[in-house]
N, C-alpha and C positions, 0 to 999 in steps of 0.2 A: 504493500500500500504506500502511496506517496505522502499521505498525511492522515491524521485521525479524522479530520472533518474538512469538507469543502464548503465554503461560504460564498454564495452567489449574491453579491451586493456589498459595496464598500462604503455605504453611507454611515450615518451616526450609529445605527443599530448593528450593522454588519461588522464595523470596526470595533465597537465596544464588545461585541460577543467574541470576536477573535482575541481581543486582549484579555477578557475574562477567562477564556479557555486556556490561554497561554500561561496565565498566572497559576493555573492548576496543572501545568505540564501537559496540556493537550495541544497538539500541533494542528495548524489549519492552513489551507490555501484560500485566499480571498481574491475573487475576481470581480471586476466592475468595468462597464462599458465606457465610463467617463474618465477623462483626465482628472484625477482627484485633486490635483493642485489647483485646478481652475475653480473647484467648488469652495475654495477658501477665500476667493476674492470678493470684495464688497459688492461688485456689480452682479455676481452670480446669485446671491441670496441675502436679502436684507432682513430676514426674519430673525427673531429671538425667541427663546423658549424658557418657560418656567420649569426649572429642574426641581422636582419635589425633593423634600429633605431626605427621604429614603434613597432616591436615585443619587443624590449628592453624596451620601455615605458610600454608595457603591463606587462612584467615580473616584472618590478619595482613596478607597481601598485598592483601586487599580493604579494608583499613582498619578491621578489627574487633578489633584486638589489645587495645584498652582493656577490653573486656568480659572477656577471658580474664585480663588482668593484675589487674583489680579484683575479679573474682568467681570466678576459677577456682582450683582446687586441683590442683597437679601430682601425678601418680602417678609416684613414683620407683621403685616395686617392686610386683610382683604375686606373691602367694603362693597356690598351688593345693594343696588337700588333699582326701583322701577322707574326708569328714566331719571330725571333729576329731582324726584320727590324727596322731601326731607326724611321720610321714613326709610331706614336702611338696616341691613343685617351686617353685623361687624364681627369679624374673626381676627383674633390676634394671638401672638405666642404666649402672652401673659406670663413671661418669665420662665417658660418651659425649656429654654435652651435653643434648640434648633429652630431656624426660621421656617416659615411655611413653604418656602421655596427660594430658589436663587435664579434670577433672570440673567441670561447670558446670550450673546449673539451666537447663532448656529455656526457661523463660519469660524469663530474662535474655538468652539468645541471641536469642529472638524480638524482644524489646524493641529490642536493638541493630540487628538486621537491618531491622525495620520503619522505624526512624528513618533508617537509611542509604538505604533504598529511596525513602522519601518525599523525601529531600533530593537524589536523583539525577534530573537533568532527562531522561535517556534512558529512564526507567521511568515508566509510567503505571500506578498501582495503583488498582484498582477493587474495593472490598469494603465492605460485603457486597452481592453481586450474584448473580443466578441465571442460569445458562446455559440458554437455550432450545434452541439447536442449534449444532452444529459441522459445517459442510459442507466436505468436502475434495475437490478435483478435481486435474486435472493442472497447474493454474496457481496455485492459492492455497488457503489454509484460511480460511474465513469463519465467524467466531464471532458469533452473535446472542444478545443477552441478553433476558431476559423483559421488561425495560422498553423494548425496541424498538431499543436501540443495536446497531450492527453494526460489526465490525472485520475487516479483511483482512490477511493476512500470508503470506509464503512458507512458514511452518512453524508448526505448533502443537505445544507440548510439554506432555504430561500429567505433572503433578507433584501429582496430587490423591489420593495415598495408596493404602493397601491395597485399599480398596473403590472404586477409580477408576471413576467413571461414564464418563469419556472412553475408557478402555481397553475397558470392556464394550461401549459403543456402537460401537466400531470392530470388534467381533467377535474381539478377540484373546483366545485361550484361555490358561488357566493350568494348570500342574502344581501341585497344591495338596493339602495334607492338614492335619488338625488334630492337635495333640498332646493327650493326656489330662491336660493341666496348665493352670494359670493362673498369671499373674505378679502377685505382690503387691508394690507399690512404696510406700515411705514414707521418712521421714527420722527419724533418731534422734540425740539428744545423748547423750554418754557420758562416763565419768570417766577412761578410759585413752586417751591420745592415739593416733591412728591412724598417726602417723609417715609420712604420705603413702603408706602401703602399702594396696593393694587386695587383699582376700582373697576367694577363691572356694572355698566349701566344698561338695563334691558329696555328695548323698545320693540313694538310689534314688528317692525321691519328687521329686527335682529339686535344682538347685544353689541355694545361698544366697550372694549376693554382698554384701560390705561394701565400700563405695566411698568413699574419703576426700573430704570437702568442706571448704570454709573454715569456720572457727569460727563458732558461732552468735553472735547479737548480745550475749549475756551472757558470751561468752568461752569457753564450753564447746566441746570437740571435737565435731564433727558428722560423720555418715556417712549416705550414701544406702543404703537397703536394697532389694535386688531379690531376692525370695524366690519360687522356683518351687514351687508347691504342687499337690497333686492336684486335678483339676478338680472332683471331687465335693465338695471342701471350700471351693470358691470363695464360695458364698453365705454360709457361716458366717464366713469370713475377712473379708468386707465388714462384718460386724456386730461384730467384735471391738472392744472399747474399748481406749484407749491402754495401760492397765496390763496387760490380758490379752495384747495383742499383744506388748508389751515382754517379758512373761514367756515367751511362746512362742518368741520370737527368742533370748532369753538362754539358754534351755534347749538351743539348737542350736549356740551359738557358744562355749560352754565358757569364758566369762570373757574372750574376746578383747578386748572393748571395755569391760570393767568393768561398772559399773551403767549401764543404758541407760534413756532416757526417749523415748517417741515424741512428736515435736514437729510432725507433719504428718498430716493424714488419709491413710489408705491408699487406694490405687486398685488395683483387681483387674480384670484382663481376660484373656480366653482367648488361648491361644498357637497359632500355626500357621505353616506354611511355604507360600510360593507363589513361582512363577517364571514369568514370561510366556513363551509359546512364541516370541515375537519382540518386540524392543524398538521395532519400527518398523512404520508403515503408510504409506499415501499421505499425504505431507506431515504426518506425525505421528511423534513420538518419545516414548517412555516413559522416565522417570527416577525414581530413588528408589523408594519403596514401591509406586508404580504398576507398576513393573517387577519388583520382588522383595521378599520379606519373609522373615526368618529367625528362628530361636529366639534369644532375647536372651542366651544362655549366655556369649558372649564380648564382648558390648557392641559388635558391629560393624555393626548395622543402619544407624544414622545415618551412620557413616563410609563405608559402601558408597554411600549417596546422595551424600555429599560427593565421593567419587571419580567418580561419574557426572557431577557438576557440572563438575569440573575437566577431564575428558575432553571433555565436550560443548562447553565454552567454547573449548577449543583447536581442536577439529574445525571448529566453525562459524566461528571467527576465521580459520583458515587458508583456509576455503572462500571467505569474503567477500573476503579479500585477494587471492585468485587469480581472482576474477571468476566463481566457481561459484554455482549456484543452491543455497542452503543447505537448501532443502526437497527436493532431489532424492534419489532412492533411493541414488545412489552416495555422497553425503555422509553420509546417515544410516547406511548400512552400515558406514562407517569407525568411527563411534561405537560401533555395536553390536559389531563385531569386537573393538574395544579393551576393552569392558567385560564382555562376556558370560562369558569364561573366568574372570576374577577373581571375578565374582559367583557363578558356578556353584561354584567352588572353595570360597569362604567358606561358601556355603550347605551344601555337602556336609560340610565339616569340622564346622560347628556342629551339624548334624543328627546326624552320627556320634558326636560327643562326648556329646550329650544321650542318645543311645541306649546308648552304652557305660557311662556312669556311672549310667544308670537300671536296669541289671541288678541284681536283688537277690541276696542270699546272700553268705556268707563267702568262697566260692571266687572269685566275681567281684570281691569287694573286694580279695582278695590279688593278683589279676591287675592290677587298677588301680594298686595301690600299687607293684607291681613295675615297671609302665610308667612311673609318675612318677619312680621312682628311676633308671630307665634314661635318661630324658630329662635328668634332673639331671646325669648323668655324661657326657653327650654334648654338648659345646659347639656343634658345628655345628647340631644339631637344636634346641638352645635358641635359637640365633641366628635360625633360621628362624621359630620361633614369636614371637620378639620383633619381627622385621620385620613379621610379620602383624599383631601388636598395634599397631605404629606406623603401619600402612598404607603400608609402603614396599616392597612386593613388586611385581615386574613393571615394565613401562615406565611411569614416573611422568610425568603431565602437568606442564607448567611450574608451574601454580598449587600443586601439591602439593610442589614444591621451593621454594615461597615467591616465585615469579617470575611476572610477567605475560608473556603470550605475546609 
């Protein structure tokens, strides 16, 4: 065999998984069709992600704490409102130690991950390359590249995103639907400090999230903006200039950030939900967006993938240490059983929240505000939502506790 595992997809989840496996002495070959260095450029992707506290502990255990410390902004509180109504639901750390999450630019996470992967002798990174075929049988998975190179492994892992060609070629079906919305993402500098508070303002047309970032180079406070807009306005939103976009956002946040200036080009993409009918095939495992994709309403998509990584690393490490075939159906079923309920729950909650807050009319708005007030007055319910935000529900793999297996 050429390696213990073949990972198809060298994005945030694929590289994190390769690193997690390497830290447990499991070798991998990682292939990706893109020039990965291009994915670290500001022009490639202006998005930022909220890394949940459990995910952050995993990244630190893998040796990636420096990128969080140098470039991350801790989220110490989350404020949820129905539009700009003064009634709000407030979550904070209340002296419990770990922040609710850490905001960091995706490109900076990629930069750190790619550097760590290239420095790890147990990982072979091949990019850009094109996959010609993946043949799986009872004994091995054989990956052949367009350039003629071929590799064999007991297990292939698909981490190649929402439109996973690996998943589709395996005939794995999806439960999927599109939302009548698009997400607009950009970055803004502003005059009022964010105080490390993330704000989620819900409108019938979709939520608008203000996510705290580290200060800009000129010292001004900075926030990432994730604005869910009606799909029919997506083309027009792409064409908005910085001033017009700043004015549109300012009109919806009622001075929360003071005067704002758009400091990054906006990206706009359609929104949808999908969930694979199974996470496994013969000598094949799906992780991250290849297995599931949700509405960004709670910023949990990347963290679901990180939780997949932590569980996968633990299941495969345990299997190798006990002499099991890591590509066997029994081993893959353990990973699937561990992750499927959590992913289904998070997907259902985010879909339900999106539909609930999308109901128009004053009556629906009053119901939402009553619900926010009720949660605010019920500490156990607030604690449940905080644990969800931190990624700390259910049985946690060792990596999410900050430990190697």
